[in-house]
C-alpha positions as CSV (number, residue, x, y, z in Angstrom):
1,M,6.5,-1.8,-6.7
2,N,9.5,0.2,-8.0
3,E,11.8,1.4,-5.2
4,Q,11.6,4.9,-6.4
5,T,7.8,5.1,-6.4
6,D,6.5,7.0,-3.4
7,L,4.3,5.1,-1.1
8,L,2.7,8.3,0.1
9,R,3.0,11.7,-1.5
10,I,1.6,14.9,0.0
11,E,1.1,17.9,-2.2
12,G,0.1,21.3,-1.0
13,L,-1.7,20.1,2.1
14,S,-3.3,22.9,4.2
15,V,-5.4,22.4,7.3
16,S,-7.1,25.2,9.2
17,F,-9.6,25.4,12.1
18,P,-12.3,28.1,12.3
19,L,-12.3,30.5,15.2
20,W,-14.5,33.5,16.1
21,G,-13.4,36.2,13.7
22,G,-10.8,34.1,11.8
23,S,-9.1,30.8,11.7
24,I,-5.9,29.0,12.8
25,H,-3.8,27.7,10.0
26,A,-2.2,24.6,11.5
27,V,-0.7,23.2,8.3
28,K,0.3,25.5,5.4
29,N,0.9,24.2,1.9
30,I,3.1,21.2,3.0
31,S,4.5,18.9,0.4
32,M,6.5,15.8,1.2
33,R,6.9,12.1,0.4
34,I,7.3,8.7,2.1
35,R,9.1,6.0,0.2
36,P,8.3,2.3,0.7
37,G,10.3,0.5,3.4
38,K,11.9,3.8,4.6
39,V,11.5,5.9,7.8
40,T,10.6,9.5,7.3
41,A,10.8,11.7,10.4
42,L,8.6,14.8,10.8
43,V,10.3,17.0,13.3
44,G,9.3,20.2,15.1
45,E,8.2,21.7,18.4
46,S,4.8,21.2,20.0
47,G,2.2,23.2,18.1
48,S,4.0,23.0,14.7
49,G,1.3,21.0,13.0
50,K,2.9,17.5,13.0
51,S,0.0,15.6,14.6
52,V,-2.6,17.5,12.5
53,L,-0.8,16.2,9.4
54,G,-0.8,12.6,10.7
55,R,-4.5,12.8,11.5
56,A,-5.2,14.3,8.1
57,V,-3.5,11.3,6.4
58,M,-5.6,8.9,8.5
59,G,-8.8,10.9,7.9
60,I,-9.6,11.3,11.6
61,E,-9.3,15.0,11.9
62,T,-12.3,16.9,13.3
63,P,-15.1,17.6,10.8
64,A,-14.7,21.3,11.6
65,A,-11.2,21.2,10.0
66,Q,-10.9,22.8,6.5
67,T,-8.5,20.9,4.4
68,S,-7.1,21.4,0.9
69,G,-4.4,19.8,-1.3
70,H,-3.7,16.1,-2.1
71,I,-2.5,13.0,-0.2
72,F,-1.8,10.3,-2.8
73,F,-1.4,6.8,-1.4
74,N,0.0,4.1,-3.8
75,D,-1.3,0.9,-2.3
76,P,1.3,-1.9,-3.0
77,D,-1.4,-4.6,-2.7
78,T,-3.9,-3.2,-5.2
79,K,-1.4,-1.1,-7.3
80,E,-4.1,1.6,-7.0
81,R,-3.3,5.3,-6.6
82,I,-5.8,6.9,-4.2
83,D,-6.2,10.5,-3.2
84,L,-7.1,10.1,0.5
85,L,-8.3,13.7,0.9
86,A,-10.8,13.2,-1.9
87,L,-12.4,10.2,0.0
88,P,-15.2,10.8,2.5
89,N,-13.7,10.2,6.0
90,E,-16.5,7.7,6.9
91,G,-16.8,6.2,3.5
92,R,-16.2,2.5,2.9
93,K,-13.0,2.9,1.0
94,M,-11.4,5.2,3.6
95,R,-12.5,2.9,6.4
96,N,-10.9,-0.1,4.5
97,I,-7.6,1.8,4.3
98,R,-7.6,3.2,7.9
99,G,-6.2,0.6,10.3
100,N,-5.7,-2.0,7.4
101,R,-3.3,-0.4,4.9
102,I,-2.2,2.6,7.1
103,G,-1.8,2.0,10.9
104,M,-1.3,4.7,13.6
105,I,0.3,4.7,17.0
106,F,-0.8,7.5,19.3
107,Q,1.3,9.4,21.8
108,E,-0.5,8.5,25.0
109,P,-1.6,4.8,25.0
110,M,-3.6,5.1,28.2
111,T,-6.0,7.6,26.7
112,S,-6.1,5.8,23.3
113,F,-7.2,2.5,24.7
114,S,-10.7,1.9,26.2
115,P,-10.4,1.2,29.9
116,M,-13.5,-1.0,29.8
117,H,-12.3,-3.6,27.3
118,T,-9.4,-6.0,27.5
119,V,-6.3,-5.5,25.3
120,G,-7.1,-8.5,23.2
121,N,-10.7,-7.4,22.7
122,Q,-9.4,-4.1,21.3
123,I,-6.8,-5.6,19.0
124,E,-9.3,-8.2,17.8
125,E,-11.7,-5.5,16.8
126,V,-9.3,-4.4,14.0
127,L,-9.4,-8.0,12.6
128,K,-13.2,-8.1,13.0
129,I,-13.6,-5.0,10.8
130,H,-10.9,-5.8,8.1
131,T,-10.8,-9.7,7.9
132,V,-13.2,-12.7,7.7
133,L,-11.3,-14.8,10.2
134,S,-13.0,-17.0,12.8
135,P,-12.9,-16.0,16.5
136,K,-10.2,-18.7,17.1
137,E,-8.1,-17.5,14.2
138,R,-8.4,-13.9,15.3
139,Q,-7.2,-14.7,18.8
140,E,-4.3,-16.7,17.4
141,R,-3.3,-13.8,15.2
142,C,-3.6,-11.3,18.1
143,E,-1.5,-13.6,20.4
144,E,1.1,-14.0,17.6
145,M,1.3,-10.2,17.3
146,L,1.5,-9.7,21.1
147,S,4.4,-12.2,21.1
148,L,6.1,-10.3,18.3
149,V,6.0,-7.0,20.1
150,G,7.6,-8.5,23.3
151,F,4.9,-10.0,25.6
152,S,6.4,-13.1,27.2
153,N,2.9,-14.5,27.9
154,P,0.7,-13.3,25.1
155,A,-2.3,-15.5,26.1
156,R,-2.3,-13.7,29.5
157,A,-1.8,-10.3,28.0
158,F,-4.7,-10.9,25.7
159,N,-7.1,-11.0,28.7
160,M,-5.6,-8.0,30.6
161,Y,-7.0,-4.5,30.8
162,P,-4.8,-1.5,29.7
163,F,-4.5,-0.2,33.3
164,E,-2.9,-3.5,34.4
165,L,0.1,-2.8,32.0
166,S,3.0,-0.4,32.5
167,G,3.5,2.5,30.1
168,G,6.0,0.7,28.0
169,M,3.8,-2.5,27.7
170,R,0.8,-0.4,26.9
171,Q,2.7,1.2,24.0
172,R,3.7,-2.3,22.8
173,A,0.1,-3.3,22.8
174,M,-0.8,-0.2,20.9
175,I,1.9,-1.1,18.3
176,A,0.4,-4.7,18.1
177,M,-3.0,-3.1,17.4
178,A,-1.6,-0.8,14.7
179,L,0.3,-3.7,12.9
180,V,-2.1,-6.6,13.3
181,C,-3.4,-6.2,9.7
182,G,0.1,-5.8,8.2
183,P,-0.1,-2.2,7.0
184,S,2.2,-0.7,4.3
185,L,2.5,2.5,6.3
186,L,2.8,3.1,10.0
187,I,2.3,6.6,11.4
188,A,4.0,6.8,14.8
189,D,2.9,10.1,16.6
190,E,5.5,10.7,19.4
191,P,5.5,7.0,20.3
192,T,8.1,7.3,23.1
193,T,7.7,10.9,24.4
194,A,6.0,9.8,27.7
195,L,8.4,6.9,28.3
196,D,11.7,6.8,30.1
197,V,15.0,6.4,28.2
198,T,15.4,2.6,28.7
199,I,11.8,1.8,27.7
200,Q,12.1,4.3,24.8
201,A,15.1,2.4,23.5
202,Q,13.2,-0.9,23.7
203,I,10.2,0.6,21.8
204,L,12.5,2.2,19.1
205,K,14.3,-1.2,18.7
206,L,11.0,-2.9,18.4
207,L,9.7,-0.5,15.8
208,R,12.9,-0.7,13.8
209,D,13.0,-4.6,13.9
210,L,9.3,-4.8,12.9
211,Q,9.7,-2.2,10.1
212,S,12.6,-4.2,8.5
213,R,10.8,-7.6,9.1
214,L,7.5,-6.5,7.7
215,G,8.9,-4.3,5.0
216,M,6.7,-1.3,5.9
217,A,7.3,2.4,5.7
218,M,7.1,4.7,8.7
219,L,6.2,8.3,9.3
220,L,7.9,9.1,12.7
221,I,6.4,12.2,14.2
222,T,8.7,13.6,17.0
223,H,10.4,16.6,18.5
224,D,13.5,14.6,19.6
225,L,16.4,14.9,17.1
226,G,18.3,12.2,19.1
227,V,15.6,9.7,18.2
228,V,15.6,10.9,14.5
229,A,19.4,10.3,14.3
230,S,19.0,6.7,15.3
231,M,15.9,5.9,13.3
232,A,15.3,8.0,10.2
233,D,16.3,7.8,6.5
234,E,14.7,11.1,5.6
235,V,13.8,14.2,7.7
236,V,11.2,16.9,7.2
237,V,11.6,19.9,9.7
238,V,8.4,21.9,10.2
239,Y,7.7,25.1,12.1
240,R,4.2,26.7,12.5
241,G,2.8,24.4,9.8
242,E,5.4,25.1,7.2
243,V,8.4,23.0,6.0
244,M,11.7,24.7,6.9
245,E,14.1,22.0,5.6
246,A,13.9,18.5,4.2
247,G,16.3,16.0,2.9
248,P,18.2,12.7,3.7
249,V,19.1,12.3,7.4
250,D,22.9,12.6,6.6
251,A,22.5,16.0,4.9
252,I,20.2,17.4,7.6
253,F,22.5,16.5,10.5
254,R,25.9,17.1,9.0
255,N,25.0,20.2,7.0
256,A,21.8,21.8,8.4
257,R,21.0,25.1,6.5
258,H,18.0,26.6,8.2
259,P,18.5,28.4,11.5
260,Y,15.4,26.6,13.0
261,T,17.0,23.2,12.4
262,K,20.3,24.4,13.9
263,G,18.3,25.8,16.9
264,L,16.5,22.5,17.6
265,M,19.9,20.7,17.6
266,A,21.5,23.3,20.0
267,A,18.6,22.9,22.5
268,V,19.3,19.2,23.2
269,P,21.6,18.5,26.2
270,D,24.7,16.6,25.2
271,F,27.3,14.6,27.1
272,E,30.0,16.4,25.2
273,M,28.9,19.9,26.4
274,P,31.3,21.6,28.9
275,R,29.8,21.8,32.4
276,S,29.9,25.6,32.2
277,A,28.1,25.8,28.8
278,R,24.5,26.9,28.4
279,L,21.7,25.4,26.4
280,K,20.4,27.5,23.5
281,P,16.6,27.4,23.4
282,L,14.9,28.9,20.4
283,R,13.4,31.6,22.6
284,E,15.2,32.7,25.8
285,I,13.4,33.5,29.1
286,E,14.5,36.8,30.7
287,V,15.0,36.0,34.4
288,D,14.5,38.9,36.8
289,A,15.3,37.6,40.3
290,V,16.2,41.0,41.7
291,G,13.1,41.2,43.8
292,L,13.7,37.8,45.3
293,V,17.3,38.1,46.6
294,D,16.0,38.5,50.1
295,R,15.1,34.9,49.9
296,K,18.8,33.9,50.1
297,K,18.7,34.5,53.9
298,H,18.0,30.9,54.8
299,A,20.8,29.6,52.6
300,E,23.4,31.1,54.9
301,A,22.7,28.5,57.5
302,H,24.7,26.5,60.0
303,S,25.2,23.1,58.4
304,D,26.9,22.1,55.1
305,V,24.3,19.3,54.7
306,V,20.7,20.5,54.2
307,L,19.0,17.1,54.1
308,S,20.3,13.8,55.4
309,V,18.5,10.5,54.4
310,R,19.4,7.3,56.3
311,N,18.2,3.8,55.6
312,V,14.7,4.8,54.3
313,S,12.5,1.9,53.2
314,K,8.9,1.7,51.9
315,S,6.8,-1.3,50.8
316,F,3.3,-1.4,49.3
317,V,1.0,-4.3,49.7
318,T,-1.0,-5.3,46.7
319,K,-4.8,-5.7,47.0
320,R,-4.9,-9.1,45.3
321,G,-4.7,-12.2,47.4
322,G,-5.0,-12.4,51.2
323,G,-8.2,-12.9,53.2
324,F,-10.3,-16.0,53.6
325,G,-7.3,-18.2,54.4
326,L,-5.6,-17.4,51.1
327,G,-2.4,-16.2,52.8
328,A,-0.8,-12.8,53.1
329,S,-0.9,-10.4,50.2
330,P,2.4,-10.0,48.4
331,S,4.3,-6.7,49.1
332,T,6.5,-4.7,46.7
333,L,9.6,-3.0,48.1
334,A,9.5,0.4,46.4
335,V,12.3,2.0,48.3
336,N,14.9,-0.3,49.9
337,D,17.4,1.0,52.5
338,V,18.2,4.3,50.7
339,S,20.8,6.7,52.2
340,F,22.3,9.9,50.9
341,D,23.0,13.6,51.8
342,I,22.1,16.7,49.9
343,R,24.6,19.5,50.5
344,R,23.5,23.1,50.8
345,G,23.6,24.9,47.4
346,E,24.2,21.8,45.3
347,T,22.0,19.9,42.8
348,L,21.8,16.2,43.5
349,G,20.5,14.3,40.5
350,L,18.4,11.2,41.2
351,V,18.1,9.0,38.1
352,G,16.5,5.7,37.2
353,E,13.8,4.2,35.0
354,S,10.1,4.4,35.7
355,G,9.1,2.2,38.6
356,C,12.5,2.3,40.4
357,G,11.1,4.3,43.4
358,K,12.3,7.8,42.6
359,T,8.8,9.4,43.0
360,T,8.0,7.3,46.1
361,L,11.2,8.6,47.7
362,S,10.3,12.2,46.8
363,K,6.9,11.8,48.4
364,I,8.4,10.4,51.6
365,L,10.7,13.5,51.8
366,M,7.6,15.7,51.3
367,R,5.5,13.7,53.9
368,G,3.1,12.6,51.2
369,V,3.9,9.0,51.9
370,T,4.8,7.4,55.3
371,A,8.1,5.5,55.3
372,D,8.2,2.0,56.9
373,A,11.7,2.6,58.4
374,G,14.6,5.0,58.3
375,E,15.4,8.6,59.3
376,V,15.3,11.9,57.4
377,L,16.9,15.0,59.0
378,F,16.5,18.6,57.7
379,Q,18.9,21.2,58.9
380,S,17.1,24.5,59.6
381,E,18.1,27.7,61.3
382,R,16.4,26.3,64.5
383,G,18.5,23.1,64.3
384,P,17.8,19.6,62.9
385,I,14.2,18.6,62.3
386,D,13.1,15.0,62.1
387,V,11.1,15.1,58.8
388,L,9.3,11.8,59.2
389,N,8.0,12.6,62.7
390,A,7.7,16.5,62.7
391,R,4.7,18.0,64.3
392,G,3.4,21.5,65.1
393,E,5.8,24.4,64.6
394,D,8.5,22.1,63.1
395,L,6.1,20.7,60.5
396,N,5.0,24.2,59.6
397,L,8.6,25.3,59.1
398,L,9.3,22.2,57.1
399,R,6.4,22.9,54.7
400,Q,7.9,26.3,54.0
401,R,11.5,25.2,53.6
402,I,11.0,22.2,51.3
403,Q,8.9,22.7,48.1
404,M,8.1,20.6,45.1
405,V,7.9,21.1,41.3
406,F,5.8,18.4,39.8
407,Q,6.1,16.4,36.5
408,D,2.8,17.3,34.9
409,P,2.1,21.0,35.2
410,I,-1.5,20.8,33.9
411,S,-2.6,18.3,36.6
412,S,-0.7,20.1,39.4
413,L,-2.3,23.5,38.8
414,S,-6.0,24.0,39.7
415,P,-8.0,24.8,36.6
416,R,-10.4,27.0,38.7
417,M,-7.7,29.4,40.0
418,T,-6.0,32.3,38.2
419,V,-2.2,32.5,38.2
420,R,-2.4,35.2,40.9
421,N,-4.4,32.9,43.2
422,I,-2.1,29.9,42.5
423,V,1.1,31.7,43.3
424,S,-0.3,33.6,46.3
425,E,-1.9,30.5,47.9
426,P,1.2,29.4,49.8
427,L,1.7,33.0,51.1
428,E,-2.0,33.1,52.3
429,I,-1.7,29.6,54.0
430,H,1.4,30.6,55.9
431,Q,0.0,34.2,56.6
432,R,2.9,36.0,54.9
433,G,2.2,39.8,54.9
434,D,-1.1,41.6,54.1
435,A,-2.9,41.5,50.7
436,K,-0.8,44.3,49.2
437,A,2.5,42.6,50.2
438,R,1.3,39.3,48.8
439,L,0.3,40.9,45.5
440,D,3.8,42.6,45.3
441,A,5.4,39.2,46.0
442,V,3.4,37.5,43.2
443,K,4.4,40.3,40.8
444,R,8.0,39.7,41.6
445,L,7.7,36.0,41.2
446,I,5.9,36.3,37.8
447,R,8.7,38.6,36.6
448,A,11.3,36.2,37.9
449,I,10.1,33.4,35.7
450,G,9.8,35.6,32.6
451,L,6.0,35.9,32.3
452,P,4.3,39.3,31.7
453,E,2.3,40.9,34.5
454,N,-0.9,40.5,32.6
455,A,-0.5,36.7,33.0
456,M,-1.7,37.0,36.6
457,G,-5.4,37.2,35.6
458,R,-5.4,34.2,33.3
459,Y,-6.1,30.5,34.0
460,P,-3.7,27.6,33.5
461,H,-5.4,26.2,30.3
462,S,-4.5,29.4,28.4
463,F,-0.8,28.8,28.8
464,S,1.6,26.4,26.9
465,G,3.2,23.4,28.7
466,G,6.4,25.3,29.3
467,Q,4.7,28.4,30.7
468,R,2.6,26.2,33.0
469,Q,5.7,24.6,34.4
470,R,7.2,28.0,35.0
471,I,4.1,28.9,37.0
472,G,4.6,25.7,39.1
473,I,8.2,26.9,39.7
474,A,7.0,30.4,40.8
475,R,4.5,28.7,43.3
476,A,7.3,26.6,44.7
477,L,9.6,29.7,45.1
478,A,6.8,31.8,46.8
479,L,7.8,30.9,50.4
480,G,11.6,31.2,49.8
481,P,12.4,27.5,50.3
482,D,15.9,26.1,51.0
483,L,15.3,22.9,49.0
484,L,13.3,22.3,45.8
485,I,12.4,18.7,44.9
486,C,11.9,18.6,41.2
487,D,10.2,15.4,40.0
488,E,10.8,15.0,36.3
489,P,10.1,18.7,35.7
490,V,10.9,18.6,31.9
491,S,10.1,15.1,30.8
492,A,6.6,16.1,29.4
493,L,8.1,19.1,27.4
494,D,9.6,19.3,24.0
495,V,13.4,20.0,23.5
496,S,13.3,23.7,23.1
497,I,10.9,24.3,26.1
498,Q,13.0,21.9,28.1
499,A,16.1,24.0,27.4
500,Q,14.2,27.1,28.6
501,I,13.1,25.5,31.9
502,L,16.6,24.0,32.6
503,N,18.2,27.4,32.0
504,L,15.6,29.1,34.2
505,M,16.2,26.6,37.0
506,K,20.0,27.1,36.7
507,D,19.7,30.9,36.8
508,L,17.4,30.8,39.8
509,K,19.7,28.5,41.7
510,K,22.6,30.9,41.1
511,D,20.6,34.0,42.0
512,L,18.8,32.6,45.0
513,G,21.3,30.1,46.4
514,L,18.8,27.2,46.0
515,T,19.4,23.5,46.6
516,Y,17.8,21.0,44.2
517,L,17.0,17.3,44.3
518,F,16.5,16.9,40.6
519,I,14.7,13.6,39.7
520,S,14.9,12.4,36.1
521,H,15.3,9.4,33.9
522,N,17.5,11.2,31.3
523,L,21.2,11.3,32.2
524,A,21.9,14.0,29.6
525,V,19.5,16.4,31.4
526,V,21.0,15.4,34.8
527,N,24.5,16.0,33.4
528,Y,23.5,19.6,32.5
529,M,21.9,20.3,35.9
530,A,23.6,18.2,38.6
531,D,26.7,18.5,40.8
532,R,26.4,14.9,42.1
533,V,24.3,12.0,40.8
534,A,22.6,9.1,42.5
535,V,21.5,6.2,40.3
536,M,18.4,4.2,41.5
537,Y,17.3,0.7,40.4
538,A,14.6,-1.5,41.9
539,G,14.3,0.8,45.0
540,R,18.1,1.0,45.8
541,I,20.8,3.5,45.1
542,V,23.2,1.4,43.0
543,E,25.8,4.2,42.4
544,I,26.4,7.7,43.7
545,A,29.3,10.0,42.7
546,P,30.2,13.5,41.5
547,C,28.5,14.1,38.1
548,D,31.8,14.1,36.0
549,V,32.7,10.7,37.5
550,I,29.3,9.1,36.7
551,M,29.3,10.4,33.2
552,R,33.0,9.6,32.3
553,N,33.8,6.5,34.5
554,P,30.5,4.7,35.5
555,V,31.1,1.4,37.3
556,H,27.7,-0.2,37.8
557,P,26.3,-2.0,34.7
558,Y,22.9,-0.3,35.2
559,T,24.5,3.2,35.1
560,K,26.3,2.2,31.9
561,K,23.0,1.1,30.3
562,L,21.2,4.3,31.3
563,L,24.0,6.3,29.7
564,A,23.9,4.3,26.5
565,A,20.1,4.7,26.3
566,V,20.1,8.5,25.9
567,P,19.6,9.4,22.2
568,T,21.9,12.2,21.0
569,P,21.5,14.2,17.7
570,N,24.8,12.9,16.4
571,L,25.0,10.4,13.5
572,D,28.4,9.2,14.8
573,R,26.8,8.1,18.1
574,P,23.7,6.2,17.2
575,L,21.9,4.1,19.9
576,D,23.3,0.6,20.3
577,F,20.0,-1.3,20.2
578,A,21.7,-4.6,20.8
579,A,23.1,-3.4,24.1
580,I,20.1,-1.4,25.4
581,G,17.1,-3.0,23.8
582,Q,16.7,-5.7,26.5
583,P,14.3,-5.1,29.4
584,S,16.2,-4.3,32.6
585,A,15.1,-7.5,34.4
586,E,16.6,-9.6,31.5
587,A,19.8,-7.5,31.3
588,R,20.2,-7.9,35.1
589,K,20.9,-11.6,34.6
590,Q,24.0,-10.7,32.6
591,W,25.5,-8.4,35.1
592,A,29.0,-9.3,36.4
593,R,29.1,-11.6,39.4
594,Q,30.2,-8.8,41.8
595,F,26.9,-7.0,41.2
596,Q,24.6,-10.0,41.6
597,E,22.6,-10.6,44.8
598,D,21.9,-14.3,45.7
599,A,20.3,-13.6,49.0
600,P,19.1,-10.5,50.9
601,G,22.0,-8.7,52.5
602,D,24.6,-9.9,50.0
603,L,25.1,-6.3,48.6
604,A,26.6,-3.2,50.3
605,H,28.0,0.1,49.1
606,A,31.7,-0.1,48.2
607,D,33.7,3.1,48.6
608,L,35.9,3.9,45.5
609,G,37.1,7.2,47.0
610,E,36.2,10.8,46.4
611,G,32.5,10.3,47.2
612,H,32.1,7.5,44.7
613,L,30.0,4.6,46.1
614,V,28.7,1.6,44.2
615,L,26.4,-1.3,45.3
616,A,28.3,-4.5,45.1
617,R,28.9,-7.8,46.9
618,R,30.2,-7.4,50.5
619,N,33.4,-9.4,49.9
620,V,34.4,-7.8,46.6
621,D,37.8,-6.3,46.1
622,V,37.5,-2.6,45.3
623,R,40.2,-2.9,42.7
624,E,37.9,-5.2,40.7
625,L,35.3,-2.5,40.5
626,R,37.5,0.4,39.3
627,P,37.1,1.0,35.6
């Protein structure tokens, strides 16, 4: 096949969905191409029509969709040129192409896999449909593919269920299913959006290695320009179903012409940004916190430290094993001897990959999970309160002074309650004012987060992801808390909405004198928000320091890996896949001797001065640790 021949050419594709009294035009007259062996990135915000285009190519869009145009697929095996849109979606020819010649990875592997079948059973199904292999040959091919995508024990993974795998391993299994037939084209629809930065780097490295090894082309659908800079050969930028700009990756990043492309780049937090700089979202939120300034009253309190955490630990016992003389069930130490202070009026960033214990720690602070050991003191106007053992009036005050903003806004807002009911519920529980006073308070909160007053009568499903997260923030602010615990508040949002929420949180902190514990896996986001940063790995704080020190002079190898794993929209700073593509457990074996633990109790926090602590061997010379 000639290098210049397009593997896939889309000409004048339009997709619309009928509604009462009209229709939604999701894709409007898009034309683009994908060349063999190349990565083409389709970039845009949520709702710009990217996934609709991917589903149209695969022929899996809803029958209600009205499509027009041409999608020409030049099959390198048969040398045949096929118009995919002209084929019946359930016809034999389209079913032969789908999953066989064109594979697809979906955004959320947990909802894409059947929970009732094993991983191997679902990958094998593709081979049953498209090949004439025997059951033994199919299993061998599946295990070979699982090994290729990074499973150390493919025979065991073959018999596991999707819920037994972590998010990163589920995505690897999804990639194995998409590639088991050796397709010429892989459509990857936001393959790393739900994953933390270290797992994202591993998946991107895997995709790039497989793409070059198997010689396939890839359509990478994403909103993250940092990922595009490290992966793509060509870029197509779409907005509301139309192409804004297209060209080679070098031309788009070094000489972007369209304001929308420039806006997407300006919305991404960058390590090079000055601390005082502000992100530039495509659409700003007007913050009106004037009616909330009376909530500053608690901030003018007696102690500089608002929350003090000392030697907190928490372990979970697995349900497997134990009983009938089989021995004790193994336990997992999720939080291990964690200590830190949060100072009044600051933002402490807590960073680490999925599974390191960040969310468990936040639940302990909110009394959602009971700690095994340790002490947490909250400094209120009444004096210190023991968070882990508070009862009665102390517990009631604690519930008002510490609030939480959750990771997933759709699952943390009741679908049966209007915005007015959601935001006023904390006021009703704690008997703040009469009905009129509560309504006035809700109106002020809704204005403060930049939503119109008519939003109060609507339900959560009628808002976008960013708007839902703003409603969650309004609910958290309703009682005038001193401390907000923000658990990955922007990880589920695209870059422009993320910029809106981060700016909103910064403005509210300045206007209301708030204190944040900001939990994230992305150090670029933490760099924009935090005053100090604590880095967590395997349940322990491995490094804690002022933000500038962590970002400029990290000491612990895990902190360095987290920094290197953040993709930036800069062609001169691509991801170093060789350094960050290893799983953390493998990389840990290569840490310097002073960071290794041979036996429990070998490690302690070494003080490097100016509030910079790092977890290292007890007998280490501090001069060895300084960069």
